[in-house]
C-alpha positions as CSV (number, residue, x, y, z in Angstrom):
1,M,0.0,0.0,0.0
2,N,1.4,3.4,-0.9
3,I,0.2,6.4,1.1
4,T,2.7,8.8,-0.3
5,S,0.5,10.3,-3.0
6,S,-1.6,12.0,-0.3
7,F,1.4,14.0,1.0
8,T,3.8,16.7,-0.2
9,F,6.6,16.1,-2.7
10,P,9.4,16.0,-0.1
11,L,7.6,13.4,2.0
12,T,7.1,11.4,-1.2
13,L,10.8,11.5,-1.9
14,K,11.6,10.5,1.6
15,F,9.5,7.3,1.2
16,Y,10.9,6.8,-2.2
17,T,14.5,6.8,-1.0
18,V,13.6,4.5,1.9
19,L,11.7,2.0,-0.2
20,C,13.7,2.2,-3.4
21,P,17.0,3.9,-2.7
22,L,18.7,2.7,-5.9
23,S,15.8,3.0,-8.3
24,L,15.9,6.8,-8.8
25,P,16.6,7.4,-12.5
26,S,20.0,8.8,-13.3
27,T,18.4,11.3,-15.7
28,F,17.4,13.4,-12.6
29,P,20.8,14.2,-11.0
30,S,19.4,17.4,-9.2
31,L,16.5,15.3,-7.9
32,R,19.0,12.6,-6.7
33,S,21.0,15.2,-4.7
34,R,17.8,16.7,-3.1
35,V,16.6,13.2,-2.1
36,S,19.9,12.3,-0.5
37,A,19.9,15.5,1.5
38,L,16.6,14.6,3.2
39,P,16.8,13.6,6.9
40,P,16.1,9.9,7.7
41,P,12.4,9.2,8.2
42,H,10.8,9.0,11.6
43,P,10.5,5.3,12.6
44,R,6.7,5.6,12.6
45,S,6.6,6.8,9.1
46,M,8.4,3.6,7.9
47,N,5.2,1.7,8.4
48,T,3.5,2.8,5.3
49,S,0.6,0.3,5.7
50,A,-0.3,1.8,9.0
51,V,-2.6,-1.1,9.6
52,A,-1.8,-1.8,13.3
53,P,-1.4,1.4,15.3
54,M,0.7,1.3,18.3
55,A,-1.0,1.1,21.7
56,S,-0.5,4.0,24.0
57,S,-1.8,5.3,27.3
58,S,-2.1,8.8,26.0
59,P,-5.3,9.6,24.1
60,S,-3.5,12.1,21.9
61,S,-1.2,9.5,20.5
62,D,-2.6,6.8,18.2
63,A,-5.1,4.7,20.2
64,A,-5.0,1.0,20.3
65,K,-7.3,-0.4,17.6
66,E,-9.4,-3.5,18.3
67,P,-9.6,-6.1,15.5
68,G,-12.3,-5.1,13.1
69,D,-12.6,-1.6,14.6
70,L,-13.5,1.2,12.2
71,L,-11.5,4.4,12.0
72,V,-14.0,7.3,12.3
73,Q,-13.8,11.1,12.3
74,Y,-16.4,13.0,14.3
75,V,-17.7,16.3,12.9
76,V,-19.9,18.5,15.1
77,L,-21.9,21.4,13.6
78,R,-23.9,24.1,15.3
79,R,-27.6,23.7,15.0
80,D,-28.2,27.5,15.2
81,L,-26.1,28.0,12.1
82,I,-27.7,25.1,10.3
83,D,-31.1,26.9,10.8
84,E,-29.8,30.4,9.9
85,W,-27.2,29.9,7.2
86,P,-27.6,28.5,3.7
87,L,-27.0,24.7,3.6
88,G,-24.0,25.0,1.4
89,S,-22.3,27.4,3.8
90,T,-22.9,25.1,6.8
91,V,-21.6,22.0,4.9
92,T,-18.5,24.0,3.9
93,Q,-17.8,24.7,7.6
94,G,-17.8,21.0,8.3
95,C,-15.5,20.3,5.4
96,H,-13.1,23.0,6.6
97,A,-13.0,21.5,10.1
98,A,-12.6,17.9,8.8
99,V,-9.8,18.7,6.4
100,A,-8.0,20.9,8.9
101,A,-8.2,18.2,11.6
102,I,-6.7,15.6,9.2
103,W,-4.0,18.0,8.0
104,D,-3.0,19.1,11.6
105,H,-2.7,15.4,12.6
106,R,-1.4,13.9,9.3
107,D,1.6,12.4,11.1
108,R,-0.6,10.1,13.2
109,I,-0.8,6.4,12.2
110,D,-4.6,6.4,12.4
111,T,-4.8,9.4,10.1
112,A,-2.5,7.8,7.5
113,A,-4.5,4.6,7.7
114,Y,-7.8,6.6,7.3
115,L,-6.3,8.2,4.1
116,S,-4.8,5.0,2.7
117,A,-5.8,3.8,-0.7
118,S,-7.5,0.8,0.7
119,N,-9.7,3.0,2.9
120,L,-10.3,5.9,0.5
121,D,-13.7,4.7,-0.7
122,S,-15.0,3.8,2.8
123,M,-14.0,6.7,5.1
124,N,-16.3,6.8,8.1
125,K,-17.6,10.1,9.5
126,V,-20.2,10.8,12.2
127,T,-21.9,14.2,11.9
128,L,-23.4,15.5,15.1
129,E,-24.9,18.8,16.2
130,V,-24.9,21.0,19.3
131,K,-27.2,23.9,20.0
132,G,-24.8,26.8,19.6
133,E,-21.5,28.6,20.2
134,T,-21.5,28.0,24.0
135,Q,-21.9,24.2,23.5
136,I,-19.3,23.9,20.8
137,R,-16.8,25.8,22.9
138,K,-17.5,23.6,25.9
139,L,-17.1,20.5,23.8
140,A,-13.7,21.8,22.5
141,E,-12.6,22.5,26.1
142,K,-13.6,19.0,27.2
143,L,-11.8,17.3,24.3
144,T,-8.7,19.3,24.9
145,A,-8.8,18.4,28.6
146,E,-9.1,14.7,27.7
147,G,-6.3,14.9,25.2
148,I,-8.5,14.2,22.2
149,E,-7.0,15.8,19.1
150,H,-9.5,18.0,17.2
151,K,-9.9,21.2,15.3
152,L,-12.4,23.9,16.3
153,W,-13.0,25.8,13.0
154,I,-13.2,29.5,13.5
155,E,-14.7,31.3,10.5
156,Q,-12.7,34.4,9.6
157,P,-12.9,37.4,9.5
158,E,-16.0,37.0,11.6
159,N,-14.2,35.1,14.3
160,I,-17.1,32.7,14.8
161,P,-16.6,29.1,15.9
162,T,-18.7,27.1,13.4
163,C,-17.7,23.5,13.6
164,L,-15.5,21.0,15.4
165,A,-13.8,17.9,13.9
166,T,-11.6,15.2,15.5
167,R,-8.8,13.5,13.7
168,P,-9.6,9.9,12.8
169,Y,-9.6,7.6,15.8
170,P,-10.7,3.9,16.3
171,K,-14.5,4.0,16.9
172,S,-14.1,1.9,20.1
173,F,-11.9,4.6,21.6
174,I,-13.6,7.8,20.5
175,A,-17.3,7.1,20.5
176,S,-17.7,7.5,24.3
177,Y,-16.7,11.2,24.1
178,F,-19.7,11.9,21.8
179,K,-22.4,9.6,23.2
180,K,-24.5,12.5,24.7
181,I,-24.5,14.5,21.5
182,K,-27.3,14.0,19.0
183,L,-26.9,13.1,15.3
184,C,-27.3,16.0,12.9
185,K,-30.6,15.8,11.0
């Protein structure tokens, strides 16, 4: 499985030199010198399949995944904005938060597995809703206190918190943090 296509060019080169150090075409000498100048990859990035995340006692690190457990990303919208804003604008806020949460935590094994080619057509998201700004801020504070990595999207220049999204986590680990929040309808 090759996850490098989802990332920037230097990271792709880093994986390329690790996986195929002698295969770089000689017709690209400047590229060869740039590749050899890259630092060695982090040990975690060597596992390109990212199938079995490492167990950890810290919730902010990659959580232990039970066999058959789904990776899931939670997206929480504000009900007051759903009622007041055009549907497209509200959906866009959720998209911003989801993409930002993935980008901010792209180095996590769970995130890499979520974005892998084998999972690309079956990503799991749960979309929930809270009443308004106070509730979404409280949720963000609670998740921060618990060490759950997420992104609270603040729409600019209005400076309005519109949506919250977690990075991908195993469902068995993350679901309990959202059990009291209702599905978005």
